[in-house]
PDB file of N, H, CA, C and O in Angstrom:
ATOM      1  N   MET A   1      -5.628   3.308 -19.632  1.00  0.00           N
ATOM      2  CA  MET A   1      -6.138   3.367 -18.282  1.00  0.00           C
ATOM      3  C   MET A   1      -4.980   3.577 -17.311  1.00  0.00           C
ATOM      4  O   MET A   1      -3.868   3.106 -17.548  1.00  0.00           O
ATOM      5  N   VAL A   2      -5.243   4.265 -16.249  1.00  0.00           N
ATOM      6  H   VAL A   2      -6.147   4.647 -16.057  1.00  0.00           H
ATOM      7  CA  VAL A   2      -4.251   4.551 -15.218  1.00  0.00           C
ATOM      8  C   VAL A   2      -4.311   3.467 -14.146  1.00  0.00           C
ATOM      9  O   VAL A   2      -5.390   3.018 -13.758  1.00  0.00           O
ATOM     10  N   ASP A   3      -3.145   3.060 -13.680  1.00  0.00           N
ATOM     11  H   ASP A   3      -2.269   3.425 -13.995  1.00  0.00           H
ATOM     12  CA  ASP A   3      -3.047   2.086 -12.586  1.00  0.00           C
ATOM     13  C   ASP A   3      -2.328   2.729 -11.408  1.00  0.00           C
ATOM     14  O   ASP A   3      -1.348   3.453 -11.587  1.00  0.00           O
ATOM     15  N   VAL A   4      -2.814   2.463 -10.218  1.00  0.00           N
ATOM     16  H   VAL A   4      -3.610   1.875 -10.073  1.00  0.00           H
ATOM     17  CA  VAL A   4      -2.157   2.907  -8.991  1.00  0.00           C
ATOM     18  C   VAL A   4      -1.959   1.665  -8.124  1.00  0.00           C
ATOM     19  O   VAL A   4      -2.909   0.947  -7.813  1.00  0.00           O
ATOM     20  N   THR A   5      -0.708   1.432  -7.742  1.00  0.00           N
ATOM     21  H   THR A   5       0.064   2.016  -7.994  1.00  0.00           H
ATOM     22  CA  THR A   5      -0.394   0.313  -6.863  1.00  0.00           C
ATOM     23  C   THR A   5       0.235   0.871  -5.598  1.00  0.00           C
ATOM     24  O   THR A   5       1.191   1.646  -5.653  1.00  0.00           O
ATOM     25  N   VAL A   6      -0.311   0.469  -4.458  1.00  0.00           N
ATOM     26  H   VAL A   6      -1.087  -0.160  -4.413  1.00  0.00           H
ATOM     27  CA  VAL A   6       0.155   0.949  -3.167  1.00  0.00           C
ATOM     28  C   VAL A   6       0.715  -0.238  -2.391  1.00  0.00           C
ATOM     29  O   VAL A   6       0.071  -1.279  -2.263  1.00  0.00           O
ATOM     30  N   PHE A   7       1.921  -0.056  -1.879  1.00  0.00           N
ATOM     31  H   PHE A   7       2.444   0.790  -1.983  1.00  0.00           H
ATOM     32  CA  PHE A   7       2.546  -1.060  -1.028  1.00  0.00           C
ATOM     33  C   PHE A   7       2.642  -0.463   0.376  1.00  0.00           C
ATOM     34  O   PHE A   7       3.512   0.362   0.652  1.00  0.00           O
ATOM     35  N   ASP A   8       1.742  -0.888   1.253  1.00  0.00           N
ATOM     36  H   ASP A   8       1.035  -1.559   1.029  1.00  0.00           H
ATOM     37  CA  ASP A   8       1.697  -0.387   2.628  1.00  0.00           C
ATOM     38  C   ASP A   8       2.645  -1.160   3.520  1.00  0.00           C
ATOM     39  O   ASP A   8       2.890  -2.348   3.311  1.00  0.00           O
ATOM     40  N   LEU A   9       3.172  -0.474   4.515  1.00  0.00           N
ATOM     41  H   LEU A   9       2.972   0.491   4.686  1.00  0.00           H
ATOM     42  CA  LEU A   9       3.930  -1.165   5.549  1.00  0.00           C
ATOM     43  C   LEU A   9       2.984  -2.100   6.301  1.00  0.00           C
ATOM     44  O   LEU A   9       1.766  -2.015   6.144  1.00  0.00           O
ATOM     45  N   ALA A  10       3.534  -2.970   7.096  1.00  0.00           N
ATOM     46  H   ALA A  10       4.523  -3.039   7.223  1.00  0.00           H
ATOM     47  CA  ALA A  10       2.714  -3.931   7.843  1.00  0.00           C
ATOM     48  C   ALA A  10       1.750  -3.200   8.770  1.00  0.00           C
ATOM     49  O   ALA A  10       2.162  -2.386   9.596  1.00  0.00           O
ATOM     50  N   MET A  11       0.472  -3.499   8.622  1.00  0.00           N
ATOM     51  H   MET A  11       0.137  -4.160   7.951  1.00  0.00           H
ATOM     52  CA  MET A  11      -0.574  -2.939   9.472  1.00  0.00           C
ATOM     53  C   MET A  11      -1.493  -4.070   9.914  1.00  0.00           C
ATOM     54  O   MET A  11      -1.537  -5.133   9.294  1.00  0.00           O
ATOM     55  N   TYR A  12      -2.215  -3.826  10.980  1.00  0.00           N
ATOM     56  H   TYR A  12      -2.179  -2.962  11.484  1.00  0.00           H
ATOM     57  CA  TYR A  12      -3.111  -4.838  11.537  1.00  0.00           C
ATOM     58  C   TYR A  12      -4.170  -5.266  10.529  1.00  0.00           C
ATOM     59  O   TYR A  12      -4.435  -6.459  10.379  1.00  0.00           O
ATOM     60  N   CYS A  13      -4.775  -4.307   9.839  1.00  0.00           N
ATOM     61  H   CYS A  13      -4.559  -3.338   9.961  1.00  0.00           H
ATOM     62  CA  CYS A  13      -5.765  -4.640   8.825  1.00  0.00           C
ATOM     63  C   CYS A  13      -5.307  -4.085   7.484  1.00  0.00           C
ATOM     64  O   CYS A  13      -4.351  -3.312   7.435  1.00  0.00           O
ATOM     65  N   SER A  14      -5.955  -4.455   6.421  1.00  0.00           N
ATOM     66  H   SER A  14      -6.732  -5.084   6.461  1.00  0.00           H
ATOM     67  CA  SER A  14      -5.473  -4.134   5.077  1.00  0.00           C
ATOM     68  C   SER A  14      -5.399  -2.649   4.775  1.00  0.00           C
ATOM     69  O   SER A  14      -4.566  -2.240   3.965  1.00  0.00           O
ATOM     70  N   THR A  15      -6.234  -1.827   5.390  1.00  0.00           N
ATOM     71  H   THR A  15      -6.910  -2.160   6.047  1.00  0.00           H
ATOM     72  CA  THR A  15      -6.237  -0.400   5.092  1.00  0.00           C
ATOM     73  C   THR A  15      -5.621   0.439   6.195  1.00  0.00           C
ATOM     74  O   THR A  15      -5.315   1.611   5.971  1.00  0.00           O
ATOM     75  N   GLY A  16      -5.431  -0.121   7.371  1.00  0.00           N
ATOM     76  H   GLY A  16      -5.679  -1.073   7.553  1.00  0.00           H
ATOM     77  CA  GLY A  16      -4.946   0.651   8.501  1.00  0.00           C
ATOM     78  C   GLY A  16      -6.050   1.435   9.192  1.00  0.00           C
ATOM     79  O   GLY A  16      -5.814   2.103  10.199  1.00  0.00           O
ATOM     80  N   VAL A  17      -7.251   1.347   8.646  1.00  0.00           N
ATOM     81  H   VAL A  17      -7.442   0.803   7.829  1.00  0.00           H
ATOM     82  CA  VAL A  17      -8.396   2.078   9.199  1.00  0.00           C
ATOM     83  C   VAL A  17      -9.185   1.119  10.086  1.00  0.00           C
ATOM     84  O   VAL A  17     -10.296   0.707   9.754  1.00  0.00           O
ATOM     85  N   CYS A  18      -8.584   0.779  11.214  1.00  0.00           N
ATOM     86  H   CYS A  18      -7.681   1.114  11.484  1.00  0.00           H
ATOM     87  CA  CYS A  18      -9.223  -0.133  12.154  1.00  0.00           C
ATOM     88  C   CYS A  18      -8.574   0.051  13.518  1.00  0.00           C
ATOM     89  O   CYS A  18      -7.543   0.714  13.635  1.00  0.00           O
ATOM     90  N   GLY A  19      -9.157  -0.518  14.516  1.00  0.00           N
ATOM     91  H   GLY A  19      -9.994  -1.057  14.421  1.00  0.00           H
ATOM     92  CA  GLY A  19      -8.589  -0.432  15.854  1.00  0.00           C
ATOM     93  C   GLY A  19      -9.091   0.778  16.626  1.00  0.00           C
ATOM     94  O   GLY A  19      -9.868   1.578  16.105  1.00  0.00           O
ATOM     95  N   PRO A  20      -8.646   0.909  17.861  1.00  0.00           N
ATOM     96  CA  PRO A  20      -9.169   1.959  18.742  1.00  0.00           C
ATOM     97  C   PRO A  20      -8.672   3.364  18.391  1.00  0.00           C
ATOM     98  O   PRO A  20      -9.381   4.338  18.645  1.00  0.00           O
ATOM     99  N   SER A  21      -7.485   3.494  17.818  1.00  0.00           N
ATOM    100  H   SER A  21      -6.910   2.703  17.611  1.00  0.00           H
ATOM    101  CA  SER A  21      -7.003   4.831  17.476  1.00  0.00           C
ATOM    102  C   SER A  21      -6.591   4.845  16.007  1.00  0.00           C
ATOM    103  O   SER A  21      -5.516   4.368  15.643  1.00  0.00           O
ATOM    104  N   VAL A  22      -7.453   5.392  15.185  1.00  0.00           N
ATOM    105  H   VAL A  22      -8.326   5.780  15.481  1.00  0.00           H
ATOM    106  CA  VAL A  22      -7.252   5.400  13.738  1.00  0.00           C
ATOM    107  C   VAL A  22      -6.567   6.704  13.330  1.00  0.00           C
ATOM    108  O   VAL A  22      -6.984   7.789  13.736  1.00  0.00           O
ATOM    109  N   ASP A  23      -5.522   6.589  12.532  1.00  0.00           N
ATOM    110  H   ASP A  23      -5.183   5.708  12.201  1.00  0.00           H
ATOM    111  CA  ASP A  23      -4.818   7.750  12.016  1.00  0.00           C
ATOM    112  C   ASP A  23      -5.692   8.418  10.952  1.00  0.00           C
ATOM    113  O   ASP A  23      -6.037   7.774   9.961  1.00  0.00           O
ATOM    114  N   PRO A  24      -6.060   9.687  11.129  1.00  0.00           N
ATOM    115  CA  PRO A  24      -6.923  10.357  10.159  1.00  0.00           C
ATOM    116  C   PRO A  24      -6.313  10.430   8.760  1.00  0.00           C
ATOM    117  O   PRO A  24      -7.042  10.509   7.771  1.00  0.00           O
ATOM    118  N   LYS A  25      -4.988  10.404   8.671  1.00  0.00           N
ATOM    119  H   LYS A  25      -4.396  10.340   9.474  1.00  0.00           H
ATOM    120  CA  LYS A  25      -4.342  10.410   7.349  1.00  0.00           C
ATOM    121  C   LYS A  25      -4.641   9.119   6.595  1.00  0.00           C
ATOM    122  O   LYS A  25      -4.816   9.135   5.377  1.00  0.00           O
ATOM    123  N   LEU A  26      -4.699   8.003   7.316  1.00  0.00           N
ATOM    124  H   LEU A  26      -4.557   7.989   8.306  1.00  0.00           H
ATOM    125  CA  LEU A  26      -5.019   6.727   6.670  1.00  0.00           C
ATOM    126  C   LEU A  26      -6.475   6.692   6.217  1.00  0.00           C
ATOM    127  O   LEU A  26      -6.792   6.117   5.175  1.00  0.00           O
ATOM    128  N   VAL A  27      -7.350   7.299   6.991  1.00  0.00           N
ATOM    129  H   VAL A  27      -7.093   7.766   7.838  1.00  0.00           H
ATOM    130  CA  VAL A  27      -8.761   7.380   6.595  1.00  0.00           C
ATOM    131  C   VAL A  27      -8.880   8.176   5.306  1.00  0.00           C
ATOM    132  O   VAL A  27      -9.572   7.764   4.376  1.00  0.00           O
ATOM    133  N   ARG A  28      -8.213   9.304   5.253  1.00  0.00           N
ATOM    134  H   ARG A  28      -7.650   9.639   6.009  1.00  0.00           H
ATOM    135  CA  ARG A  28      -8.252  10.155   4.057  1.00  0.00           C
ATOM    136  C   ARG A  28      -7.664   9.431   2.851  1.00  0.00           C
ATOM    137  O   ARG A  28      -8.214   9.499   1.752  1.00  0.00           O
ATOM    138  N   PHE A  29      -6.551   8.742   3.056  1.00  0.00           N
ATOM    139  H   PHE A  29      -6.104   8.687   3.949  1.00  0.00           H
ATOM    140  CA  PHE A  29      -5.902   8.022   1.965  1.00  0.00           C
ATOM    141  C   PHE A  29      -6.805   6.906   1.434  1.00  0.00           C
ATOM    142  O   PHE A  29      -6.920   6.725   0.222  1.00  0.00           O
ATOM    143  N   ALA A  30      -7.442   6.163   2.332  1.00  0.00           N
ATOM    144  H   ALA A  30      -7.349   6.310   3.317  1.00  0.00           H
ATOM    145  CA  ALA A  30      -8.378   5.101   1.920  1.00  0.00           C
ATOM    146  C   ALA A  30      -9.534   5.703   1.134  1.00  0.00           C
ATOM    147  O   ALA A  30      -9.967   5.130   0.134  1.00  0.00           O
ATOM    148  N   ALA A  31     -10.038   6.852   1.574  1.00  0.00           N
ATOM    149  H   ALA A  31      -9.686   7.317   2.386  1.00  0.00           H
ATOM    150  CA  ALA A  31     -11.130   7.519   0.854  1.00  0.00           C
ATOM    151  C   ALA A  31     -10.662   7.990  -0.523  1.00  0.00           C
ATOM    152  O   ALA A  31     -11.399   7.882  -1.503  1.00  0.00           O
ATOM    153  N   ASP A  32      -9.450   8.505  -0.594  1.00  0.00           N
ATOM    154  H   ASP A  32      -8.851   8.592   0.202  1.00  0.00           H
ATOM    155  CA  ASP A  32      -8.909   8.948  -1.882  1.00  0.00           C
ATOM    156  C   ASP A  32      -8.761   7.781  -2.857  1.00  0.00           C
ATOM    157  O   ASP A  32      -9.069   7.911  -4.041  1.00  0.00           O
ATOM    158  N   LEU A  33      -8.293   6.655  -2.360  1.00  0.00           N
ATOM    159  H   LEU A  33      -8.043   6.549  -1.397  1.00  0.00           H
ATOM    160  CA  LEU A  33      -8.164   5.478  -3.226  1.00  0.00           C
ATOM    161  C   LEU A  33      -9.531   4.991  -3.694  1.00  0.00           C
ATOM    162  O   LEU A  33      -9.678   4.572  -4.842  1.00  0.00           O
ATOM    163  N   SER A  34     -10.521   5.041  -2.824  1.00  0.00           N
ATOM    164  H   SER A  34     -10.402   5.381  -1.891  1.00  0.00           H
ATOM    165  CA  SER A  34     -11.887   4.658  -3.216  1.00  0.00           C
ATOM    166  C   SER A  34     -12.414   5.592  -4.291  1.00  0.00           C
ATOM    167  O   SER A  34     -13.070   5.149  -5.234  1.00  0.00           O
ATOM    168  N   TRP A  35     -12.132   6.875  -4.158  1.00  0.00           N
ATOM    169  H   TRP A  35     -11.599   7.235  -3.392  1.00  0.00           H
ATOM    170  CA  TRP A  35     -12.575   7.857  -5.147  1.00  0.00           C
ATOM    171  C   TRP A  35     -11.916   7.596  -6.500  1.00  0.00           C
ATOM    172  O   TRP A  35     -12.571   7.663  -7.540  1.00  0.00           O
ATOM    173  N   LEU A  36     -10.608   7.296  -6.479  1.00  0.00           N
ATOM    174  H   LEU A  36     -10.076   7.242  -5.634  1.00  0.00           H
ATOM    175  CA  LEU A  36      -9.908   6.978  -7.724  1.00  0.00           C
ATOM    176  C   LEU A  36     -10.524   5.754  -8.397  1.00  0.00           C
ATOM    177  O   LEU A  36     -10.741   5.753  -9.609  1.00  0.00           O
ATOM    178  N   ALA A  37     -10.804   4.721  -7.621  1.00  0.00           N
ATOM    179  H   ALA A  37     -10.628   4.722  -6.637  1.00  0.00           H
ATOM    180  CA  ALA A  37     -11.426   3.510  -8.170  1.00  0.00           C
ATOM    181  C   ALA A  37     -12.796   3.831  -8.758  1.00  0.00           C
ATOM    182  O   ALA A  37     -13.154   3.314  -9.816  1.00  0.00           O
ATOM    183  N   TYR A  38     -13.557   4.675  -8.084  1.00  0.00           N
ATOM    184  H   TYR A  38     -13.266   5.095  -7.225  1.00  0.00           H
ATOM    185  CA  TYR A  38     -14.875   5.092  -8.579  1.00  0.00           C
ATOM    186  C   TYR A  38     -14.751   5.818  -9.914  1.00  0.00           C
ATOM    187  O   TYR A  38     -15.630   5.712 -10.770  1.00  0.00           O
ATOM    188  N   LYS A  39     -13.659   6.553 -10.087  1.00  0.00           N
ATOM    189  H   LYS A  39     -12.946   6.640  -9.392  1.00  0.00           H
ATOM    190  CA  LYS A  39     -13.426   7.296 -11.326  1.00  0.00           C
ATOM    191  C   LYS A  39     -12.828   6.429 -12.432  1.00  0.00           C
ATOM    192  O   LYS A  39     -12.550   6.924 -13.524  1.00  0.00           O
ATOM    193  N   GLY A  40     -12.630   5.148 -12.158  1.00  0.00           N
ATOM    194  H   GLY A  40     -12.856   4.746 -11.271  1.00  0.00           H
ATOM    195  CA  GLY A  40     -12.166   4.227 -13.191  1.00  0.00           C
ATOM    196  C   GLY A  40     -10.692   3.883 -13.150  1.00  0.00           C
ATOM    197  O   GLY A  40     -10.192   3.190 -14.037  1.00  0.00           O
ATOM    198  N   VAL A  41      -9.994   4.353 -12.140  1.00  0.00           N
ATOM    199  H   VAL A  41     -10.400   4.915 -11.420  1.00  0.00           H
ATOM    200  CA  VAL A  41      -8.581   4.018 -11.990  1.00  0.00           C
ATOM    201  C   VAL A  41      -8.468   2.625 -11.400  1.00  0.00           C
ATOM    202  O   VAL A  41      -9.182   2.288 -10.455  1.00  0.00           O
ATOM    203  N   ASN A  42      -7.580   1.816 -11.949  1.00  0.00           N
ATOM    204  H   ASN A  42      -7.000   2.090 -12.717  1.00  0.00           H
ATOM    205  CA  ASN A  42      -7.333   0.491 -11.413  1.00  0.00           C
ATOM    206  C   ASN A  42      -6.433   0.635 -10.181  1.00  0.00           C
ATOM    207  O   ASN A  42      -5.253   0.958 -10.317  1.00  0.00           O
ATOM    208  N   VAL A  43      -6.973   0.401  -8.991  1.00  0.00           N
ATOM    209  H   VAL A  43      -7.932   0.139  -8.881  1.00  0.00           H
ATOM    210  CA  VAL A  43      -6.238   0.576  -7.741  1.00  0.00           C
ATOM    211  C   VAL A  43      -5.971  -0.790  -7.124  1.00  0.00           C
ATOM    212  O   VAL A  43      -6.884  -1.593  -6.929  1.00  0.00           O
ATOM    213  N   GLU A  44      -4.694  -1.037  -6.819  1.00  0.00           N
ATOM    214  H   GLU A  44      -3.952  -0.385  -6.977  1.00  0.00           H
ATOM    215  CA  GLU A  44      -4.304  -2.246  -6.090  1.00  0.00           C
ATOM    216  C   GLU A  44      -3.561  -1.796  -4.840  1.00  0.00           C
ATOM    217  O   GLU A  44      -2.727  -0.893  -4.891  1.00  0.00           O
ATOM    218  N   ARG A  45      -3.871  -2.430  -3.728  1.00  0.00           N
ATOM    219  H   ARG A  45      -4.549  -3.164  -3.687  1.00  0.00           H
ATOM    220  CA  ARG A  45      -3.231  -2.069  -2.465  1.00  0.00           C
ATOM    221  C   ARG A  45      -2.778  -3.337  -1.769  1.00  0.00           C
ATOM    222  O   ARG A  45      -3.563  -4.263  -1.565  1.00  0.00           O
ATOM    223  N   PHE A  46      -1.501  -3.370  -1.405  1.00  0.00           N
ATOM    224  H   PHE A  46      -0.863  -2.618  -1.570  1.00  0.00           H
ATOM    225  CA  PHE A  46      -0.923  -4.533  -0.759  1.00  0.00           C
ATOM    226  C   PHE A  46      -0.399  -4.151   0.620  1.00  0.00           C
ATOM    227  O   PHE A  46       0.177  -3.078   0.803  1.00  0.00           O
ATOM    228  N   ASN A  47      -0.604  -5.035   1.578  1.00  0.00           N
ATOM    229  H   ASN A  47      -1.072  -5.906   1.429  1.00  0.00           H
ATOM    230  CA  ASN A  47      -0.162  -4.838   2.955  1.00  0.00           C
ATOM    231  C   ASN A  47       0.940  -5.857   3.233  1.00  0.00           C
ATOM    232  O   ASN A  47       0.750  -7.056   3.034  1.00  0.00           O
ATOM    233  N   LEU A  48       2.084  -5.376   3.689  1.00  0.00           N
ATOM    234  H   LEU A  48       2.239  -4.401   3.850  1.00  0.00           H
ATOM    235  CA  LEU A  48       3.228  -6.258   3.924  1.00  0.00           C
ATOM    236  C   LEU A  48       2.900  -7.400   4.877  1.00  0.00           C
ATOM    237  O   LEU A  48       3.384  -8.516   4.687  1.00  0.00           O
ATOM    238  N   ALA A  49       2.087  -7.143   5.899  1.00  0.00           N
ATOM    239  H   ALA A  49       1.694  -6.237   6.053  1.00  0.00           H
ATOM    240  CA  ALA A  49       1.761  -8.182   6.880  1.00  0.00           C
ATOM    241  C   ALA A  49       0.861  -9.262   6.295  1.00  0.00           C
ATOM    242  O   ALA A  49       0.928 -10.420   6.709  1.00  0.00           O
ATOM    243  N   GLN A  50       0.018  -8.887   5.334  1.00  0.00           N
ATOM    244  H   GLN A  50      -0.036  -7.947   4.999  1.00  0.00           H
ATOM    245  CA  GLN A  50      -0.960  -9.833   4.813  1.00  0.00           C
ATOM    246  C   GLN A  50      -0.629 -10.371   3.426  1.00  0.00           C
ATOM    247  O   GLN A  50      -1.117 -11.436   3.048  1.00  0.00           O
ATOM    248  N   GLN A  51       0.189  -9.655   2.664  1.00  0.00           N
ATOM    249  H   GLN A  51       0.585  -8.790   2.971  1.00  0.00           H
ATOM    250  CA  GLN A  51       0.500 -10.066   1.295  1.00  0.00           C
ATOM    251  C   GLN A  51       1.993  -9.917   0.985  1.00  0.00           C
ATOM    252  O   GLN A  51       2.355  -9.216   0.040  1.00  0.00           O
ATOM    253  N   PRO A  52       2.854 -10.559   1.758  1.00  0.00           N
ATOM    254  CA  PRO A  52       4.293 -10.390   1.543  1.00  0.00           C
ATOM    255  C   PRO A  52       4.765 -10.861   0.167  1.00  0.00           C
ATOM    256  O   PRO A  52       5.771 -10.360  -0.335  1.00  0.00           O
ATOM    257  N   ALA A  53       4.075 -11.795  -0.441  1.00  0.00           N
ATOM    258  H   ALA A  53       3.258 -12.202  -0.032  1.00  0.00           H
ATOM    259  CA  ALA A  53       4.485 -12.289  -1.761  1.00  0.00           C
ATOM    260  C   ALA A  53       4.406 -11.188  -2.814  1.00  0.00           C
ATOM    261  O   ALA A  53       5.218 -11.163  -3.739  1.00  0.00           O
ATOM    262  N   ALA A  54       3.446 -10.283  -2.688  1.00  0.00           N
ATOM    263  H   ALA A  54       2.787 -10.303  -1.937  1.00  0.00           H
ATOM    264  CA  ALA A  54       3.325  -9.176  -3.638  1.00  0.00           C
ATOM    265  C   ALA A  54       4.547  -8.258  -3.543  1.00  0.00           C
ATOM    266  O   ALA A  54       5.008  -7.734  -4.557  1.00  0.00           O
ATOM    267  N   PHE A  55       5.072  -8.061  -2.333  1.00  0.00           N
ATOM    268  H   PHE A  55       4.698  -8.486  -1.509  1.00  0.00           H
ATOM    269  CA  PHE A  55       6.258  -7.235  -2.142  1.00  0.00           C
ATOM    270  C   PHE A  55       7.478  -7.925  -2.753  1.00  0.00           C
ATOM    271  O   PHE A  55       8.296  -7.279  -3.408  1.00  0.00           O
ATOM    272  N   ALA A  56       7.599  -9.234  -2.538  1.00  0.00           N
ATOM    273  H   ALA A  56       6.934  -9.759  -2.006  1.00  0.00           H
ATOM    274  CA  ALA A  56       8.731  -9.989  -3.058  1.00  0.00           C
ATOM    275  C   ALA A  56       8.689 -10.097  -4.579  1.00  0.00           C
ATOM    276  O   ALA A  56       9.735 -10.215  -5.218  1.00  0.00           O
ATOM    277  N   ALA A  57       7.507 -10.058  -5.159  1.00  0.00           N
ATOM    278  H   ALA A  57       6.657  -9.962  -4.640  1.00  0.00           H
ATOM    279  CA  ALA A  57       7.368 -10.209  -6.606  1.00  0.00           C
ATOM    280  C   ALA A  57       7.674  -8.922  -7.374  1.00  0.00           C
ATOM    281  O   ALA A  57       7.939  -8.975  -8.575  1.00  0.00           O
ATOM    282  N   ASP A  58       7.643  -7.782  -6.709  1.00  0.00           N
ATOM    283  H   ASP A  58       7.428  -7.739  -5.733  1.00  0.00           H
ATOM    284  CA  ASP A  58       7.896  -6.503  -7.372  1.00  0.00           C
ATOM    285  C   ASP A  58       9.362  -6.127  -7.157  1.00  0.00           C
ATOM    286  O   ASP A  58       9.784  -5.892  -6.024  1.00  0.00           O
ATOM    287  N   SER A  59      10.140  -6.069  -8.241  1.00  0.00           N
ATOM    288  H   SER A  59       9.798  -6.260  -9.161  1.00  0.00           H
ATOM    289  CA  SER A  59      11.582  -5.855  -8.119  1.00  0.00           C
ATOM    290  C   SER A  59      11.932  -4.509  -7.497  1.00  0.00           C
ATOM    291  O   SER A  59      12.876  -4.435  -6.711  1.00  0.00           O
ATOM    292  N   GLU A  60      11.204  -3.444  -7.822  1.00  0.00           N
ATOM    293  H   GLU A  60      10.437  -3.504  -8.461  1.00  0.00           H
ATOM    294  CA  GLU A  60      11.486  -2.123  -7.244  1.00  0.00           C
ATOM    295  C   GLU A  60      11.193  -2.106  -5.745  1.00  0.00           C
ATOM    296  O   GLU A  60      11.981  -1.577  -4.962  1.00  0.00           O
ATOM    297  N   VAL A  61      10.076  -2.674  -5.354  1.00  0.00           N
ATOM    298  H   VAL A  61       9.435  -3.103  -5.991  1.00  0.00           H
ATOM    299  CA  VAL A  61       9.721  -2.721  -3.936  1.00  0.00           C
ATOM    300  C   VAL A  61      10.721  -3.590  -3.177  1.00  0.00           C
ATOM    301  O   VAL A  61      11.172  -3.232  -2.089  1.00  0.00           O
ATOM    302  N   LYS A  62      11.056  -4.722  -3.758  1.00  0.00           N
ATOM    303  H   LYS A  62      10.690  -5.013  -4.642  1.00  0.00           H
ATOM    304  CA  LYS A  62      12.017  -5.625  -3.120  1.00  0.00           C
ATOM    305  C   LYS A  62      13.356  -4.923  -2.910  1.00  0.00           C
ATOM    306  O   LYS A  62      13.986  -5.097  -1.866  1.00  0.00           O
ATOM    307  N   LEU A  63      13.795  -4.142  -3.879  1.00  0.00           N
ATOM    308  H   LEU A  63      13.284  -4.001  -4.727  1.00  0.00           H
ATOM    309  CA  LEU A  63      15.043  -3.401  -3.764  1.00  0.00           C
ATOM    310  C   LEU A  63      14.970  -2.383  -2.633  1.00  0.00           C
ATOM    311  O   LEU A  63      15.918  -2.246  -1.859  1.00  0.00           O
ATOM    312  N   ARG A  64      13.858  -1.671  -2.534  1.00  0.00           N
ATOM    313  H   ARG A  64      13.089  -1.782  -3.163  1.00  0.00           H
ATOM    314  CA  ARG A  64      13.713  -0.633  -1.507  1.00  0.00           C
ATOM    315  C   ARG A  64      13.567  -1.217  -0.105  1.00  0.00           C
ATOM    316  O   ARG A  64      13.856  -0.536   0.879  1.00  0.00           O
ATOM    317  N   LEU A  65      13.130  -2.452  -0.002  1.00  0.00           N
ATOM    318  H   LEU A  65      12.895  -3.005  -0.801  1.00  0.00           H
ATOM    319  CA  LEU A  65      13.025  -3.085   1.306  1.00  0.00           C
ATOM    320  C   LEU A  65      14.370  -3.569   1.819  1.00  0.00           C
ATOM    321  O   LEU A  65      14.518  -3.855   3.008  1.00  0.00           O
ATOM    322  N   ASN A  66      15.344  -3.662   0.937  1.00  0.00           N
ATOM    323  H   ASN A  66      15.224  -3.429  -0.029  1.00  0.00           H
ATOM    324  CA  ASN A  66      16.677  -4.102   1.332  1.00  0.00           C
ATOM    325  C   ASN A  66      17.638  -2.910   1.172  1.00  0.00           C
ATOM    326  O   ASN A  66      18.208  -2.715   0.098  1.00  0.00           O
ATOM    327  N   PRO A  67      17.816  -2.121   2.230  1.00  0.00           N
ATOM    328  CA  PRO A  67      18.634  -0.910   2.120  1.00  0.00           C
ATOM    329  C   PRO A  67      20.088  -1.161   1.734  1.00  0.00           C
ATOM    330  O   PRO A  67      20.751  -0.252   1.235  1.00  0.00           O
ATOM    331  N   ARG A  68      20.591  -2.352   1.951  1.00  0.00           N
ATOM    332  H   ARG A  68      20.052  -3.090   2.357  1.00  0.00           H
ATOM    333  CA  ARG A  68      21.985  -2.653   1.578  1.00  0.00           C
ATOM    334  C   ARG A  68      22.160  -2.654   0.071  1.00  0.00           C
ATOM    335  O   ARG A  68      23.277  -2.468  -0.413  1.00  0.00           O
ATOM    336  N   GLN A  69      21.089  -2.859  -0.685  1.00  0.00           N
ATOM    337  H   GLN A  69      20.182  -3.010  -0.292  1.00  0.00           H
ATOM    338  CA  GLN A  69      21.200  -2.902  -2.150  1.00  0.00           C
ATOM    339  C   GLN A  69      20.963  -1.538  -2.797  1.00  0.00           C
ATOM    340  O   GLN A  69      21.208  -1.370  -3.992  1.00  0.00           O
ATOM    341  N   MET A  70      20.488  -0.566  -2.020  1.00  0.00           N
ATOM    342  H   MET A  70      20.289  -0.702  -1.050  1.00  0.00           H
ATOM    343  CA  MET A  70      20.205   0.751  -2.585  1.00  0.00           C
ATOM    344  C   MET A  70      21.478   1.582  -2.676  1.00  0.00           C
ATOM    345  O   MET A  70      22.402   1.413  -1.880  1.00  0.00           O
ATOM    346  N   ASN A  71      21.515   2.479  -3.655  1.00  0.00           N
ATOM    347  H   ASN A  71      20.765   2.616  -4.302  1.00  0.00           H
ATOM    348  CA  ASN A  71      22.638   3.406  -3.772  1.00  0.00           C
ATOM    349  C   ASN A  71      22.488   4.521  -2.751  1.00  0.00           C
ATOM    350  O   ASN A  71      21.369   4.946  -2.464  1.00  0.00           O
ATOM    351  N   PRO A  72      23.600   5.007  -2.194  1.00  0.00           N
ATOM    352  CA  PRO A  72      23.506   6.086  -1.188  1.00  0.00           C
ATOM    353  C   PRO A  72      23.002   7.377  -1.795  1.00  0.00           C
ATOM    354  O   PRO A  72      22.865   8.378  -1.092  1.00  0.00           O
TER     355      PRO A  72
END
């Protein structure tokens, strides 16, 4: 089975598809993820503002969040 894990930057709501001015790219991305899940793909999506522990628990994500540790 295929897994897709998305680590979103901090947004007001979990998908970014909320509020008075919604970015159409986020709407499309949310729809694409829903379609993948419908097709049987295991989709996990984490929002930095709401689930910071998921970011800290993933070593690759944690490395990319700290630019001082990345190679130039």
